[in-house]
C-alpha positions as CSV (number, residue, x, y, z in Angstrom):
1,M,193.7,104.7,90.6
2,N,193.1,107.7,92.2
3,K,191.2,109.3,88.9
4,E,188.7,106.2,89.6
5,N,188.0,106.3,92.6
6,S,187.4,110.3,91.8
7,V,184.9,109.5,89.3
8,W,183.1,106.6,91.0
9,S,183.1,109.6,93.7
10,I,181.0,112.2,91.2
11,I,179.0,108.8,90.2
12,L,177.9,108.0,93.8
13,K,177.2,111.7,94.5
14,V,174.8,112.5,91.9
15,L,172.5,108.9,92.4
16,L,172.3,110.4,95.7
17,V,171.5,113.8,94.5
18,C,168.6,111.9,91.6
19,V,167.1,109.7,94.6
20,F,167.0,112.9,97.0
21,L,164.9,115.1,94.5
22,T,163.3,111.8,92.7
23,I,162.0,111.2,96.6
24,T,161.1,115.2,97.2
25,V,159.4,115.3,93.5
26,T,157.1,112.4,95.0
27,S,156.5,113.4,98.4
28,I,155.0,117.1,96.9
29,T,153.0,115.0,94.7
30,V,151.6,113.2,97.0
31,F,150.4,115.6,99.6
32,I,149.2,118.0,96.5
33,L,146.8,115.1,95.6
34,L,145.9,113.5,100.0
35,Y,145.7,117.3,100.8
36,P,143.9,119.6,98.8
37,S,144.6,123.7,98.8
38,S,143.0,125.5,101.1
39,K,140.7,126.6,97.6
40,D,139.5,123.3,98.1
41,V,138.4,122.6,101.6
42,I,134.9,124.1,102.6
43,K,133.8,124.7,106.2
44,V,130.9,122.3,107.2
45,P,127.9,124.9,107.6
46,D,125.7,125.1,110.9
47,L,122.2,123.5,109.6
48,V,120.9,122.8,113.1
49,G,117.1,124.0,113.7
50,K,116.9,125.3,109.8
51,D,114.1,123.3,107.4
52,R,114.8,121.6,104.8
53,I,114.9,123.7,101.9
54,S,116.9,126.2,103.5
55,A,119.6,123.6,104.7
56,I,119.5,121.6,101.1
57,G,119.8,125.8,100.0
58,I,122.7,126.4,102.4
59,L,125.2,123.2,101.7
60,S,124.3,123.8,97.8
61,K,125.8,127.0,98.1
62,K,129.1,125.6,99.6
63,Q,128.9,123.1,96.8
64,L,128.5,120.3,99.3
65,G,125.7,117.1,98.5
66,I,123.0,116.2,101.4
67,K,122.2,112.5,102.9
68,E,118.6,112.8,104.3
69,I,117.4,111.1,107.5
70,Y,114.1,111.0,109.2
71,K,113.6,110.5,113.1
72,P,110.9,111.3,115.4
73,H,111.0,114.7,117.7
74,D,109.0,116.0,120.5
75,T,109.9,119.9,120.2
76,L,110.8,120.7,116.4
77,P,108.5,120.1,113.5
78,K,108.1,118.2,110.8
79,D,111.4,118.7,108.0
80,Y,113.4,120.7,110.3
81,V,117.1,119.8,110.9
82,I,117.6,117.8,114.5
83,A,121.7,116.8,113.9
84,Q,124.0,116.4,111.1
85,N,127.3,114.7,110.3
86,P,130.3,116.1,109.6
87,L,129.6,118.8,113.0
88,P,130.2,122.3,112.1
89,C,133.5,124.1,111.2
90,T,134.8,120.4,109.7
91,E,136.8,120.5,106.9
92,V,136.1,118.9,104.3
93,K,136.6,117.8,100.1
94,A,133.8,120.0,97.8
95,K,130.7,117.7,96.7
96,R,130.8,115.6,100.0
97,R,127.9,114.7,101.3
98,V,126.5,115.8,104.6
99,E,124.6,113.5,106.4
100,V,121.3,115.6,108.0
101,T,119.0,114.0,110.9
102,L,115.7,115.7,109.9
103,S,112.2,115.7,112.6
104,S,109.3,113.3,111.3
105,G,107.3,115.2,113.7
106,R,106.2,114.2,117.0
107,S,105.6,110.3,117.7
108,M,102.0,109.6,116.6
109,V,100.0,106.8,118.7
110,V,95.9,105.1,118.3
111,V,94.1,106.0,121.4
112,P,92.2,102.9,122.7
113,S,88.7,102.5,124.2
114,F,88.6,103.2,127.8
115,C,85.2,103.3,128.4
116,E,83.6,101.0,130.6
117,L,86.8,100.3,132.5
118,A,86.8,101.0,136.2
119,L,88.9,104.6,137.1
120,S,91.4,103.0,139.1
121,E,92.5,100.6,136.1
122,V,93.0,103.2,133.5
123,K,94.6,105.6,135.8
124,E,97.4,103.0,136.7
125,N,97.7,102.1,133.3
126,L,97.9,105.8,132.2
127,C,100.7,106.2,134.7
128,R,103.1,103.5,132.8
129,M,104.3,105.9,130.6
130,E,106.1,103.5,128.0
131,S,103.0,100.9,127.8
132,E,102.3,99.6,124.8
133,N,98.1,99.5,125.2
134,Y,97.6,103.0,126.9
135,C,101.1,104.7,124.4
136,G,102.2,106.9,127.3
137,L,98.9,109.0,127.5
138,Q,98.5,111.3,130.8
139,V,94.9,112.0,132.4
140,R,94.2,115.6,131.8
141,S,90.6,115.9,133.4
142,I,88.1,113.7,135.5
143,S,84.7,115.0,135.2
144,Y,81.8,113.1,136.6
145,T,78.6,112.2,134.8
146,N,75.3,109.9,136.0
147,S,74.9,107.2,134.1
148,S,71.8,104.0,134.1
149,I,73.8,101.7,132.0
150,I,77.7,102.9,133.4
151,P,78.3,101.5,136.9
152,P,79.8,103.9,139.4
153,N,83.6,105.1,139.1
154,H,83.3,103.6,135.4
155,I,84.8,105.8,132.5
156,V,81.8,106.8,130.3
157,S,83.8,108.8,127.5
158,H,86.5,110.3,127.0
159,I,88.4,112.5,124.5
160,P,90.1,111.9,122.5
161,I,87.5,109.7,121.5
162,S,89.0,105.8,121.0
163,G,90.7,105.3,117.5
164,T,91.6,109.2,116.6
165,R,96.0,109.5,115.9
166,V,97.5,111.7,118.6
167,P,101.0,112.7,119.4
168,K,102.7,110.6,122.3
169,N,101.7,111.6,125.7
170,T,98.7,113.4,124.9
171,S,96.7,114.2,127.8
172,I,92.6,113.3,128.1
173,S,90.2,114.2,129.3
174,L,87.8,111.0,131.3
175,I,84.3,111.0,131.9
176,V,83.2,108.9,134.7
177,S,80.4,107.1,136.2
178,K,78.6,108.5,139.3
179,G,75.4,106.1,138.9
180,S,72.0,107.1,137.8
181,N,70.9,108.5,141.3
182,S,72.5,111.9,140.6
183,P,71.0,114.9,139.4
184,V,73.9,117.0,139.4
185,F,77.7,116.5,138.0
186,Y,80.7,118.5,136.6
187,M,81.1,119.8,133.3
188,P,84.3,118.2,131.3
189,D,86.8,119.8,129.4
190,L,85.7,120.5,126.1
191,V,88.4,123.3,125.1
192,N,90.8,122.1,122.2
193,T,88.4,119.2,121.4
194,S,86.6,119.4,118.1
195,I,82.9,120.3,117.6
196,T,82.2,116.4,116.5
197,E,83.6,114.9,120.0
198,S,82.0,117.7,122.0
199,K,78.6,117.3,120.3
200,K,78.3,113.9,120.9
201,L,80.0,113.5,124.6
202,L,77.3,116.3,125.8
203,D,74.6,114.6,123.6
204,E,75.8,111.0,126.5
205,M,75.3,113.6,129.3
206,G,71.9,115.0,128.3
207,L,73.2,118.1,127.8
208,N,71.8,120.9,125.1
209,L,74.3,122.3,123.0
210,E,74.8,126.1,122.1
211,I,77.2,127.2,119.6
212,K,79.1,130.5,118.9
213,E,81.9,130.9,115.8
214,E,84.4,133.1,116.7
215,V,87.8,133.8,114.0
216,A,90.6,132.4,115.3
217,E,93.1,131.9,112.0
218,T,96.3,130.9,114.7
219,V,93.1,128.2,115.5
220,E,92.6,124.5,113.4
221,Q,88.8,125.1,112.3
222,N,85.8,123.8,114.1
223,M,88.0,123.2,117.7
224,V,86.2,124.4,120.9
225,I,88.2,127.4,122.2
226,N,85.8,128.6,124.8
227,Q,83.2,127.3,127.1
228,S,80.1,127.8,129.9
229,P,80.1,126.5,132.0
230,L,83.8,126.0,132.5
231,A,85.3,122.7,133.0
232,G,84.7,121.8,137.0
233,K,81.4,123.5,137.6
234,K,78.1,122.0,138.6
235,V,75.2,120.8,135.7
236,S,72.4,119.3,135.9
237,K,70.9,116.9,133.0
238,G,69.0,118.8,130.2
239,G,70.9,122.1,130.9
240,T,72.6,123.8,128.2
241,V,76.3,123.9,127.4
242,T,77.7,127.1,125.0
243,L,80.7,126.5,122.8
244,T,82.4,129.2,121.1
245,V,83.7,127.4,117.9
246,S,86.7,128.5,115.4
247,V,86.5,129.7,112.1
248,Y,88.6,131.3,109.5
249,L,87.5,134.1,107.6
250,S,86.2,133.4,104.0
251,E,87.4,135.6,100.7
252,G,85.8,139.3,100.9
253,D,85.1,138.7,104.8
254,T,86.2,141.4,107.5
255,V,85.9,140.8,111.2
256,P,83.1,141.9,112.8
257,A,83.8,145.7,114.9
258,T,83.6,145.2,118.9
259,E,81.2,147.8,120.7
260,E,84.3,150.4,121.0
261,E,85.1,150.3,117.5
262,E,81.2,150.9,116.4
263,K,80.9,153.9,119.1
């Protein structure tokens, strides 16, 4: 009897050892499958503020993929990273796709026509930043001109002109009628406007235009970079306005020397 008990005891111990080994091996296998080794873990790099090409290159070197989403942004230029998911330093497996939110640039709106509207009405509506009709535009300057057609305190013209696509919250310059009796009015602000728009406005105001060109590589071509008389100065119908317009250097051209350099 004692012999039989001893045999069963041995068998039971063997079974227990086998069960223990089976559980241990299974646990180790599951751990290896679910939790990769430190060599397989990759820390997500910080991509915010980087351009799209750089972000793709950085992720490629880390053996990570990319998922792109575009969203308007008021400060970051187009194709620059606004946000990312997962966050920087998060540990992920190789070939994981990182969701990157890229700037699509500033929200663009179309300038409506304010011509012939009362100044008070336009100013009131422009204060409503989210107004559907006024697109969040803001008043940059108000100048006056005489007009025999538009009633006093009504809009004669504005810059940018209607139909122009501009970033949301752009400032506009309003030209307001002073009636037909006053020979003197105030010079509008034409800096940072195209020479085409400026010429059209000066023609409407009965002013003559003189154009000077200046090399300005950092400014878009044919944009007004200076004016005389300055904005807010009194001018008379028939007077001459001098506008300095930006141009690029043509191939082979050189920047003209100043008087001091010539000496």
